[in-house]
PQR file with spaces between the fields and no chain letter, atoms N, CA, C, O and H, PARSE charges and radii, in Angstrom:
ATOM       1  N    MET     1      90.597   54.294  -26.247 -0.4000 1.5000
ATOM       2  CA   MET     1      89.428   53.666  -26.827 -0.0000 2.0000
ATOM       3  C    MET     1      88.201   54.500  -26.474  0.5500 1.7000
ATOM       4  O    MET     1      88.082   55.024  -25.366 -0.5500 1.4000
ATOM       5  N    GLU     2      87.316   54.607  -27.416 -0.4000 1.5000
ATOM       6  CA   GLU     2      86.086   55.363  -27.228 -0.0000 2.0000
ATOM       7  C    GLU     2      85.143   54.633  -26.267  0.5500 1.7000
ATOM       8  O    GLU     2      85.090   53.403  -26.259 -0.5500 1.4000
ATOM       9  H    GLU     2      87.412   54.182  -28.316  0.4000 1.0000
ATOM      10  N    ALA     3      84.401   55.396  -25.459 -0.4000 1.5000
ATOM      11  CA   ALA     3      83.444   54.792  -24.534 -0.0000 2.0000
ATOM      12  C    ALA     3      82.350   54.070  -25.316  0.5500 1.7000
ATOM      13  O    ALA     3      81.883   54.558  -26.345 -0.5500 1.4000
ATOM      14  H    ALA     3      84.444   56.395  -25.465  0.4000 1.0000
ATOM      15  N    LYS     4      81.953   52.918  -24.822 -0.4000 1.5000
ATOM      16  CA   LYS     4      80.892   52.142  -25.467 -0.0000 2.0000
ATOM      17  C    LYS     4      79.561   52.539  -24.850  0.5500 1.7000
ATOM      18  O    LYS     4      79.107   51.934  -23.879 -0.5500 1.4000
ATOM      19  H    LYS     4      82.332   52.522  -23.986  0.4000 1.0000
ATOM      20  N    SER     5      78.941   53.563  -25.423 -0.4000 1.5000
ATOM      21  CA   SER     5      77.737   54.099  -24.799 -0.0000 2.0000
ATOM      22  C    SER     5      76.459   53.778  -25.558  0.5500 1.7000
ATOM      23  O    SER     5      75.369   53.942  -25.010 -0.5500 1.4000
ATOM      24  H    SER     5      79.309   54.055  -26.211  0.4000 1.0000
ATOM      25  N    ALA     6      76.560   53.329  -26.791 -0.4000 1.5000
ATOM      26  CA   ALA     6      75.366   53.031  -27.574 -0.0000 2.0000
ATOM      27  C    ALA     6      75.128   51.524  -27.587  0.5500 1.7000
ATOM      28  O    ALA     6      76.032   50.742  -27.881 -0.5500 1.4000
ATOM      29  H    ALA     6      77.445   53.196  -27.236  0.4000 1.0000
ATOM      30  N    LYS     7      73.917   51.139  -27.270 -0.4000 1.5000
ATOM      31  CA   LYS     7      73.550   49.728  -27.312 -0.0000 2.0000
ATOM      32  C    LYS     7      72.802   49.491  -28.610  0.5500 1.7000
ATOM      33  O    LYS     7      71.827   50.180  -28.908 -0.5500 1.4000
ATOM      34  H    LYS     7      73.182   51.774  -27.032  0.4000 1.0000
ATOM      35  N    VAL     8      73.260   48.509  -29.384 -0.4000 1.5000
ATOM      36  CA   VAL     8      72.648   48.190  -30.665 -0.0000 2.0000
ATOM      37  C    VAL     8      72.255   46.724  -30.635  0.5500 1.7000
ATOM      38  O    VAL     8      73.085   45.852  -30.379 -0.5500 1.4000
ATOM      39  H    VAL     8      74.052   47.949  -29.142  0.4000 1.0000
ATOM      40  N    GLN     9      70.997   46.463  -30.895 -0.4000 1.5000
ATOM      41  CA   GLN     9      70.529   45.084  -30.937 -0.0000 2.0000
ATOM      42  C    GLN     9      70.211   44.724  -32.382  0.5500 1.7000
ATOM      43  O    GLN     9      69.573   45.493  -33.100 -0.5500 1.4000
ATOM      44  H    GLN     9      70.322   47.172  -31.103  0.4000 1.0000
ATOM      45  N    ILE    10      70.666   43.538  -32.801 -0.4000 1.5000
ATOM      46  CA   ILE    10      70.407   43.080  -34.162 -0.0000 2.0000
ATOM      47  C    ILE    10      69.946   41.628  -34.125  0.5500 1.7000
ATOM      48  O    ILE    10      70.226   40.891  -33.179 -0.5500 1.4000
ATOM      49  H    ILE    10      71.185   42.913  -32.218  0.4000 1.0000
ATOM      50  N    MET    11      69.245   41.242  -35.157 -0.4000 1.5000
ATOM      51  CA   MET    11      68.840   39.850  -35.326 -0.0000 2.0000
ATOM      52  C    MET    11      69.673   39.295  -36.475  0.5500 1.7000
ATOM      53  O    MET    11      69.687   39.859  -37.569 -0.5500 1.4000
ATOM      54  H    MET    11      69.018   41.840  -35.926  0.4000 1.0000
ATOM      55  N    ILE    12      70.375   38.175  -36.221 -0.4000 1.5000
ATOM      56  CA   ILE    12      71.157   37.537  -37.269 -0.0000 2.0000
ATOM      57  C    ILE    12      70.935   36.031  -37.225  0.5500 1.7000
ATOM      58  O    ILE    12      70.532   35.468  -36.207 -0.5500 1.4000
ATOM      59  H    ILE    12      70.364   37.716  -35.332  0.4000 1.0000
ATOM      60  N    GLU    13      71.210   35.400  -38.356 -0.4000 1.5000
ATOM      61  CA   GLU    13      70.988   33.968  -38.492 -0.0000 2.0000
ATOM      62  C    GLU    13      71.932   33.192  -37.578  0.5500 1.7000
ATOM      63  O    GLU    13      73.062   33.618  -37.340 -0.5500 1.4000
ATOM      64  H    GLU    13      71.537   35.856  -39.184  0.4000 1.0000
ATOM      65  N    PRO    14      71.467   32.056  -37.070 -0.5600 1.5000
ATOM      66  CA   PRO    14      72.328   31.222  -36.219  0.2800 2.0000
ATOM      67  C    PRO    14      73.640   30.828  -36.900  0.5500 1.7000
ATOM      68  O    PRO    14      74.666   30.713  -36.230 -0.5500 1.4000
ATOM      69  N    SER    15      73.626   30.620  -38.209 -0.4000 1.5000
ATOM      70  CA   SER    15      74.855   30.239  -38.908 -0.0000 2.0000
ATOM      71  C    SER    15      75.884   31.372  -38.871  0.5500 1.7000
ATOM      72  O    SER    15      77.085   31.110  -38.802 -0.5500 1.4000
ATOM      73  H    SER    15      72.793   30.713  -38.754  0.4000 1.0000
ATOM      74  N    LEU    16      75.426   32.628  -38.915 -0.4000 1.5000
ATOM      75  CA   LEU    16      76.348   33.759  -38.835 -0.0000 2.0000
ATOM      76  C    LEU    16      76.872   33.914  -37.407  0.5500 1.7000
ATOM      77  O    LEU    16      78.035   34.263  -37.204 -0.5500 1.4000
ATOM      78  H    LEU    16      74.450   32.841  -38.971  0.4000 1.0000
ATOM      79  N    VAL    17      76.025   33.657  -36.433 -0.4000 1.5000
ATOM      80  CA   VAL    17      76.481   33.678  -35.032 -0.0000 2.0000
ATOM      81  C    VAL    17      77.580   32.630  -34.840  0.5500 1.7000
ATOM      82  O    VAL    17      78.579   32.889  -34.170 -0.5500 1.4000
ATOM      83  H    VAL    17      75.080   33.374  -36.598  0.4000 1.0000
ATOM      84  N    ALA    18      77.394   31.464  -35.424 -0.4000 1.5000
ATOM      85  CA   ALA    18      78.398   30.405  -35.309 -0.0000 2.0000
ATOM      86  C    ALA    18      79.714   30.839  -35.951  0.5500 1.7000
ATOM      87  O    ALA    18      80.785   30.571  -35.406 -0.5500 1.4000
ATOM      88  H    ALA    18      76.582   31.254  -35.968  0.4000 1.0000
ATOM      89  N    ARG    19      79.643   31.506  -37.105 -0.4000 1.5000
ATOM      90  CA   ARG    19      80.864   31.986  -37.765 -0.0000 2.0000
ATOM      91  C    ARG    19      81.566   33.036  -36.909  0.5500 1.7000
ATOM      92  O    ARG    19      82.791   33.031  -36.795 -0.5500 1.4000
ATOM      93  H    ARG    19      78.772   31.724  -37.547  0.4000 1.0000
ATOM      94  N    ILE    20      80.794   33.931  -36.312 -0.4000 1.5000
ATOM      95  CA   ILE    20      81.365   34.954  -35.433 -0.0000 2.0000
ATOM      96  C    ILE    20      82.033   34.286  -34.234  0.5500 1.7000
ATOM      97  O    ILE    20      83.153   34.636  -33.862 -0.5500 1.4000
ATOM      98  H    ILE    20      79.798   33.936  -36.405  0.4000 1.0000
ATOM      99  N    ASP    21      81.338   33.327  -33.636 -0.4000 1.5000
ATOM     100  CA   ASP    21      81.902   32.626  -32.476 -0.0000 2.0000
ATOM     101  C    ASP    21      83.168   31.858  -32.847  0.5500 1.7000
ATOM     102  O    ASP    21      84.135   31.853  -32.086 -0.5500 1.4000
ATOM     103  H    ASP    21      80.429   33.042  -33.938  0.4000 1.0000
ATOM     104  N    ASP    22      83.167   31.206  -34.016 -0.4000 1.5000
ATOM     105  CA   ASP    22      84.370   30.496  -34.465 -0.0000 2.0000
ATOM     106  C    ASP    22      85.536   31.476  -34.609  0.5500 1.7000
ATOM     107  O    ASP    22      86.647   31.196  -34.159 -0.5500 1.4000
ATOM     108  H    ASP    22      82.381   31.210  -34.634  0.4000 1.0000
ATOM     109  N    TRP    23      85.279   32.617  -35.235 -0.4000 1.5000
ATOM     110  CA   TRP    23      86.322   33.634  -35.411 -0.0000 2.0000
ATOM     111  C    TRP    23      86.799   34.128  -34.050  0.5500 1.7000
ATOM     112  O    TRP    23      87.994   34.314  -33.819 -0.5500 1.4000
ATOM     113  H    TRP    23      84.377   32.845  -35.601  0.4000 1.0000
ATOM     114  N    ARG    24      85.839   34.334  -33.160 -0.4000 1.5000
ATOM     115  CA   ARG    24      86.160   34.812  -31.803 -0.0000 2.0000
ATOM     116  C    ARG    24      87.126   33.865  -31.102  0.5500 1.7000
ATOM     117  O    ARG    24      88.135   34.299  -30.547 -0.5500 1.4000
ATOM     118  H    ARG    24      84.868   34.183  -33.347  0.4000 1.0000
ATOM     119  N    PHE    25      86.817   32.583  -31.129 -0.4000 1.5000
ATOM     120  CA   PHE    25      87.659   31.619  -30.424 -0.0000 2.0000
ATOM     121  C    PHE    25      89.011   31.446  -31.108  0.5500 1.7000
ATOM     122  O    PHE    25      90.036   31.320  -30.439 -0.5500 1.4000
ATOM     123  H    PHE    25      85.997   32.231  -31.580  0.4000 1.0000
ATOM     124  N    GLU    26      89.016   31.440  -32.445 -0.4000 1.5000
ATOM     125  CA   GLU    26      90.274   31.315  -33.191 -0.0000 2.0000
ATOM     126  C    GLU    26      91.202   32.489  -32.919  0.5500 1.7000
ATOM     127  O    GLU    26      92.423   32.342  -32.953 -0.5500 1.4000
ATOM     128  H    GLU    26      88.184   31.543  -32.989  0.4000 1.0000
ATOM     129  N    ASN    27      90.620   33.661  -32.647 -0.4000 1.5000
ATOM     130  CA   ASN    27      91.401   34.866  -32.440 -0.0000 2.0000
ATOM     131  C    ASN    27      91.485   35.279  -30.973  0.5500 1.7000
ATOM     132  O    ASN    27      91.949   36.371  -30.646 -0.5500 1.4000
ATOM     133  H    ASN    27      89.627   33.780  -32.619  0.4000 1.0000
ATOM     134  N    ARG    28      91.032   34.394  -30.105 -0.4000 1.5000
ATOM     135  CA   ARG    28      91.112   34.610  -28.650 -0.0000 2.0000
ATOM     136  C    ARG    28      90.532   35.959  -28.220  0.5500 1.7000
ATOM     137  O    ARG    28      91.141   36.703  -27.450 -0.5500 1.4000
ATOM     138  H    ARG    28      90.655   33.507  -30.371  0.4000 1.0000
ATOM     139  N    VAL    29      89.345   36.247  -28.737 -0.4000 1.5000
ATOM     140  CA   VAL    29      88.649   37.483  -28.386 -0.0000 2.0000
ATOM     141  C    VAL    29      87.773   37.182  -27.173  0.5500 1.7000
ATOM     142  O    VAL    29      87.141   36.128  -27.104 -0.5500 1.4000
ATOM     143  H    VAL    29      88.851   35.642  -29.362  0.4000 1.0000
ATOM     144  N    GLY    30      87.738   38.107  -26.223 -0.4000 1.5000
ATOM     145  CA   GLY    30      87.113   37.869  -24.936 -0.0000 2.0000
ATOM     146  C    GLY    30      85.601   37.690  -24.925  0.5500 1.7000
ATOM     147  O    GLY    30      85.073   36.975  -24.072 -0.5500 1.4000
ATOM     148  H    GLY    30      88.252   38.963  -26.279  0.4000 1.0000
ATOM     149  N    SER    31      84.895   38.326  -25.855 -0.4000 1.5000
ATOM     150  CA   SER    31      83.437   38.226  -25.849 -0.0000 2.0000
ATOM     151  C    SER    31      82.906   38.310  -27.269  0.5500 1.7000
ATOM     152  O    SER    31      83.598   38.772  -28.176 -0.5500 1.4000
ATOM     153  H    SER    31      85.324   38.906  -26.547  0.4000 1.0000
ATOM     154  N    ARG    32      81.679   37.863  -27.453 -0.4000 1.5000
ATOM     155  CA   ARG    32      81.033   37.962  -28.757 -0.0000 2.0000
ATOM     156  C    ARG    32      80.871   39.426  -29.152  0.5500 1.7000
ATOM     157  O    ARG    32      81.071   39.778  -30.315 -0.5500 1.4000
ATOM     158  H    ARG    32      81.117   37.487  -26.717  0.4000 1.0000
ATOM     159  N    SER    33      80.511   40.280  -28.200 -0.4000 1.5000
ATOM     160  CA   SER    33      80.343   41.702  -28.511 -0.0000 2.0000
ATOM     161  C    SER    33      81.644   42.314  -29.010  0.5500 1.7000
ATOM     162  O    SER    33      81.655   43.071  -29.980 -0.5500 1.4000
ATOM     163  H    SER    33      80.348   39.994  -27.255  0.4000 1.0000
ATOM     164  N    GLU    34      82.730   41.979  -28.340 -0.4000 1.5000
ATOM     165  CA   GLU    34      84.038   42.498  -28.761 -0.0000 2.0000
ATOM     166  C    GLU    34      84.400   41.983  -30.155  0.5500 1.7000
ATOM     167  O    GLU    34      84.936   42.723  -30.979 -0.5500 1.4000
ATOM     168  H    GLU    34      82.721   41.364  -27.552  0.4000 1.0000
ATOM     169  N    ALA    35      84.103   40.713  -30.407 -0.4000 1.5000
ATOM     170  CA   ALA    35      84.375   40.138  -31.727 -0.0000 2.0000
ATOM     171  C    ALA    35      83.576   40.855  -32.803  0.5500 1.7000
ATOM     172  O    ALA    35      84.108   41.170  -33.867 -0.5500 1.4000
ATOM     173  H    ALA    35      83.668   40.111  -29.738  0.4000 1.0000
ATOM     174  N    MET    36      82.301   41.116  -32.532 -0.4000 1.5000
ATOM     175  CA   MET    36      81.463   41.799  -33.516 -0.0000 2.0000
ATOM     176  C    MET    36      81.962   43.224  -33.765  0.5500 1.7000
ATOM     177  O    MET    36      82.000   43.670  -34.912 -0.5500 1.4000
ATOM     178  H    MET    36      81.869   40.860  -31.668  0.4000 1.0000
ATOM     179  N    ARG    37      82.343   43.942  -32.706 -0.4000 1.5000
ATOM     180  CA   ARG    37      82.891   45.289  -32.888 -0.0000 2.0000
ATOM     181  C    ARG    37      84.153   45.234  -33.741  0.5500 1.7000
ATOM     182  O    ARG    37      84.342   46.057  -34.637 -0.5500 1.4000
ATOM     183  H    ARG    37      82.312   43.579  -31.775  0.4000 1.0000
ATOM     184  N    ASN    38      85.014   44.263  -33.460 -0.4000 1.5000
ATOM     185  CA   ASN    38      86.258   44.114  -34.200 -0.0000 2.0000
ATOM     186  C    ASN    38      85.992   43.811  -35.669  0.5500 1.7000
ATOM     187  O    ASN    38      86.586   44.436  -36.548 -0.5500 1.4000
ATOM     188  H    ASN    38      84.861   43.594  -32.733  0.4000 1.0000
ATOM     189  N    LEU    39      85.107   42.860  -35.944 -0.4000 1.5000
ATOM     190  CA   LEU    39      84.808   42.485  -37.314 -0.0000 2.0000
ATOM     191  C    LEU    39      84.151   43.639  -38.085  0.5500 1.7000
ATOM     192  O    LEU    39      84.484   43.874  -39.246 -0.5500 1.4000
ATOM     193  H    LEU    39      84.624   42.352  -35.230  0.4000 1.0000
ATOM     194  N    ILE    40      83.235   44.347  -37.453 -0.4000 1.5000
ATOM     195  CA   ILE    40      82.590   45.493  -38.108 -0.0000 2.0000
ATOM     196  C    ILE    40      83.620   46.571  -38.414  0.5500 1.7000
ATOM     197  O    ILE    40      83.624   47.139  -39.506 -0.5500 1.4000
ATOM     198  H    ILE    40      82.965   44.156  -36.510  0.4000 1.0000
ATOM     199  N    SER    41      84.485   46.852  -37.460 -0.4000 1.5000
ATOM     200  CA   SER    41      85.512   47.866  -37.663 -0.0000 2.0000
ATOM     201  C    SER    41      86.448   47.481  -38.800  0.5500 1.7000
ATOM     202  O    SER    41      86.792   48.321  -39.632 -0.5500 1.4000
ATOM     203  H    SER    41      84.482   46.392  -36.572  0.4000 1.0000
ATOM     204  N    ARG    42      86.864   46.216  -38.843 -0.4000 1.5000
ATOM     205  CA   ARG    42      87.736   45.750  -39.924 -0.0000 2.0000
ATOM     206  C    ARG    42      87.057   45.872  -41.282  0.5500 1.7000
ATOM     207  O    ARG    42      87.681   46.302  -42.252 -0.5500 1.4000
ATOM     208  H    ARG    42      86.585   45.534  -38.167  0.4000 1.0000
ATOM     209  N    ALA    43      85.799   45.500  -41.356 -0.4000 1.5000
ATOM     210  CA   ALA    43      85.072   45.588  -42.626 -0.0000 2.0000
ATOM     211  C    ALA    43      84.943   47.036  -43.080  0.5500 1.7000
ATOM     212  O    ALA    43      85.092   47.334  -44.265 -0.5500 1.4000
ATOM     213  H    ALA    43      85.292   45.151  -40.568  0.4000 1.0000
ATOM     214  N    MET    44      84.668   47.925  -42.150 -0.4000 1.5000
ATOM     215  CA   MET    44      84.528   49.332  -42.505 -0.0000 2.0000
ATOM     216  C    MET    44      85.873   49.930  -42.919  0.5500 1.7000
ATOM     217  O    MET    44      85.928   50.727  -43.855 -0.5500 1.4000
ATOM     218  H    MET    44      84.547   47.682  -41.188  0.4000 1.0000
ATOM     219  N    ASP    45      86.957   49.559  -42.236 -0.4000 1.5000
ATOM     220  CA   ASP    45      88.288   50.026  -42.620 -0.0000 2.0000
ATOM     221  C    ASP    45      88.636   49.542  -44.028  0.5500 1.7000
ATOM     222  O    ASP    45      89.155   50.306  -44.842 -0.5500 1.4000
ATOM     223  H    ASP    45      86.913   48.911  -41.475  0.4000 1.0000
ATOM     224  N    ALA    46      88.348   48.269  -44.310 -0.4000 1.5000
ATOM     225  CA   ALA    46      88.632   47.715  -45.637 -0.0000 2.0000
ATOM     226  C    ALA    46      87.817   48.427  -46.708  0.5500 1.7000
ATOM     227  O    ALA    46      88.325   48.702  -47.796 -0.5500 1.4000
ATOM     228  H    ALA    46      87.926   47.649  -43.649  0.4000 1.0000
ATOM     229  N    GLU    47      86.561   48.726  -46.408 -0.4000 1.5000
ATOM     230  CA   GLU    47      85.710   49.427  -47.371 -0.0000 2.0000
ATOM     231  C    GLU    47      86.247   50.831  -47.631  0.5500 1.7000
ATOM     232  O    GLU    47      86.240   51.297  -48.770 -0.5500 1.4000
ATOM     233  H    GLU    47      86.149   48.503  -45.524  0.4000 1.0000
ATOM     234  N    ASN    48      86.712   51.507  -46.584 -0.4000 1.5000
ATOM     235  CA   ASN    48      87.268   52.851  -46.753 -0.0000 2.0000
ATOM     236  C    ASN    48      88.522   52.820  -47.619  0.5500 1.7000
ATOM     237  O    ASN    48      88.767   53.755  -48.382 -0.5500 1.4000
ATOM     238  H    ASN    48      86.719   51.129  -45.658  0.4000 1.0000
ATOM     239  N    GLU    49      89.317   51.761  -47.511 -0.4000 1.5000
ATOM     240  CA   GLU    49      90.544   51.646  -48.298 -0.0000 2.0000
ATOM     241  C    GLU    49      90.248   51.340  -49.760  0.5500 1.7000
ATOM     242  O    GLU    49      90.923   51.856  -50.651 -0.5500 1.4000
ATOM     243  H    GLU    49      89.118   51.002  -46.891  0.4000 1.0000
ATOM     244  N    LYS    50      89.243   50.505  -50.013 -0.4000 1.5000
ATOM     245  CA   LYS    50      88.962   50.032  -51.366 -0.0000 2.0000
ATOM     246  C    LYS    50      87.744   50.688  -51.992  0.5500 1.7000
ATOM     247  O    LYS    50      87.505   50.514  -53.187 -0.5500 1.4000
ATOM     248  H    LYS    50      88.695   50.086  -49.289  0.4000 1.0000
ATOM     249  N    GLY    51      86.977   51.428  -51.231 -0.4000 1.5000
ATOM     250  CA   GLY    51      85.709   51.944  -51.710 -0.0000 2.0000
ATOM     251  C    GLY    51      84.620   50.938  -51.402  0.5500 1.7000
ATOM     252  O    GLY    51      84.909   49.846  -50.912 -0.5500 1.4000
ATOM     253  H    GLY    51      87.171   51.569  -50.260  0.4000 1.0000
ATOM     254  N    PRO    52      83.366   51.289  -51.681 -0.5600 1.5000
ATOM     255  CA   PRO    52      82.263   50.368  -51.389  0.2800 2.0000
ATOM     256  C    PRO    52      82.517   48.997  -52.010  0.5500 1.7000
ATOM     257  O    PRO    52      82.883   48.887  -53.180 -0.5500 1.4000
ATOM     258  N    ALA    53      82.317   47.970  -51.214 -0.4000 1.5000
ATOM     259  CA   ALA    53      82.608   46.618  -51.687 -0.0000 2.0000
ATOM     260  C    ALA    53      81.439   45.691  -51.429  0.5500 1.7000
ATOM     261  O    ALA    53      80.806   45.753  -50.375 -0.5500 1.4000
ATOM     262  H    ALA    53      82.020   48.059  -50.263  0.4000 1.0000
ATOM     263  N    ALA    54      81.156   44.838  -52.388 -0.4000 1.5000
ATOM     264  CA   ALA    54      80.098   43.846  -52.233 -0.0000 2.0000
ATOM     265  C    ALA    54      80.451   42.838  -51.149  0.5500 1.7000
ATOM     266  O    ALA    54      79.560   42.203  -50.585 -0.5500 1.4000
ATOM     267  H    ALA    54      81.670   44.788  -53.244  0.4000 1.0000
ATOM     268  N    THR    55      81.739   42.682  -50.848 -0.4000 1.5000
ATOM     269  CA   THR    55      82.153   41.714  -49.828 -0.0000 2.0000
ATOM     270  C    THR    55      81.714   42.126  -48.438  0.5500 1.7000
ATOM     271  O    THR    55      81.739   41.304  -47.523 -0.5500 1.4000
ATOM     272  H    THR    55      82.463   43.199  -51.305  0.4000 1.0000
ATOM     273  N    ALA    56      81.314   43.371  -48.253 -0.4000 1.5000
ATOM     274  CA   ALA    56      80.839   43.810  -46.946 -0.0000 2.0000
ATOM     275  C    ALA    56      79.440   43.294  -46.674  0.5500 1.7000
ATOM     276  O    ALA    56      78.955   43.391  -45.546 -0.5500 1.4000
ATOM     277  H    ALA    56      81.293   44.039  -48.997  0.4000 1.0000
ATOM     278  N    ILE    57      78.780   42.745  -47.690 -0.4000 1.5000
ATOM     279  CA   ILE    57      77.426   42.211  -47.551 -0.0000 2.0000
ATOM     280  C    ILE    57      77.522   40.707  -47.349  0.5500 1.7000
ATOM     281  O    ILE    57      78.272   40.026  -48.048 -0.5500 1.4000
ATOM     282  H    ILE    57      79.174   42.666  -48.606  0.4000 1.0000
ATOM     283  N    ALA    58      76.767   40.199  -46.399 -0.4000 1.5000
ATOM     284  CA   ALA    58      76.779   38.763  -46.137 -0.0000 2.0000
ATOM     285  C    ALA    58      76.455   38.014  -47.429  0.5500 1.7000
ATOM     286  O    ALA    58      75.593   38.458  -48.187 -0.5500 1.4000
ATOM     287  H    ALA    58      76.158   40.753  -45.831  0.4000 1.0000
ATOM     288  N    PRO    59      77.118   36.896  -47.699 -0.5600 1.5000
ATOM     289  CA   PRO    59      76.959   36.182  -48.967  0.2800 2.0000
ATOM     290  C    PRO    59      75.530   35.767  -49.269  0.5500 1.7000
ATOM     291  O    PRO    59      75.171   35.649  -50.440 -0.5500 1.4000
ATOM     292  N    ASP    60      74.711   35.545  -48.267 -0.4000 1.5000
ATOM     293  CA   ASP    60      73.340   35.099  -48.527 -0.0000 2.0000
ATOM     294  C    ASP    60      72.345   36.261  -48.577  0.5500 1.7000
ATOM     295  O    ASP    60      71.134   36.039  -48.568 -0.5500 1.4000
ATOM     296  H    ASP    60      75.003   35.641  -47.316  0.4000 1.0000
ATOM     297  N    HIS    61      72.846   37.492  -48.629 -0.4000 1.5000
ATOM     298  CA   HIS    61      71.981   38.653  -48.726 -0.0000 2.0000
ATOM     299  C    HIS    61      72.205   39.350  -50.059  0.5500 1.7000
ATOM     300  O    HIS    61      73.338   39.503  -50.515 -0.5500 1.4000
ATOM     301  H    HIS    61      73.830   37.672  -48.637  0.4000 1.0000
ATOM     302  N    GLU    62      71.119   39.764  -50.668 -0.4000 1.5000
ATOM     303  CA   GLU    62      71.198   40.482  -51.932 -0.0000 2.0000
ATOM     304  C    GLU    62      71.429   41.963  -51.648  0.5500 1.7000
ATOM     305  O    GLU    62      70.727   42.541  -50.819 -0.5500 1.4000
ATOM     306  H    GLU    62      70.198   39.640  -50.298  0.4000 1.0000
ATOM     307  N    PRO    63      72.394   42.589  -52.314 -0.5600 1.5000
ATOM     308  CA   PRO    63      72.573   44.028  -52.152  0.2800 2.0000
ATOM     309  C    PRO    63      71.380   44.776  -52.723  0.5500 1.7000
ATOM     310  O    PRO    63      70.758   44.332  -53.688 -0.5500 1.4000
ATOM     311  N    THR    64      71.074   45.894  -52.128 -0.4000 1.5000
ATOM     312  CA   THR    64      69.976   46.715  -52.640 -0.0000 2.0000
ATOM     313  C    THR    64      70.538   47.815  -53.503  0.5500 1.7000
ATOM     314  O    THR    64      71.576   48.391  -53.180 -0.5500 1.4000
ATOM     315  H    THR    64      71.580   46.254  -51.344  0.4000 1.0000
ATOM     316  N    ASN    65      69.865   48.114  -54.597 -0.4000 1.5000
ATOM     317  CA   ASN    65      70.281   49.192  -55.470 -0.0000 2.0000
ATOM     318  C    ASN    65      69.307   50.340  -55.326  0.5500 1.7000
ATOM     319  O    ASN    65      68.106   50.159  -55.529 -0.5500 1.4000
ATOM     320  H    ASN    65      69.021   47.646  -54.859  0.4000 1.0000
ATOM     321  N    PRO    66      69.805   51.531  -54.974 -0.5600 1.5000
ATOM     322  CA   PRO    66      68.905   52.682  -54.782  0.2800 2.0000
ATOM     323  C    PRO    66      68.273   53.136  -56.072  0.5500 1.7000
ATOM     324  O    PRO    66      67.494   54.089  -56.076 -0.5500 1.4000
């Protein structure tokens, strides 16, 4: 496993935190940080397999078009 050397702080809605925590407990993940790393990695792997996907964007956020 790669060393965890970069600290990233984000602001997210309480409802999304609750969803992350629910997923964490359902999947017996040790910490919220570990759950977030796992979920981000899974989303990125899925995007790489299928190409850019709108599902990678939270449902209540509008995608931006360049």
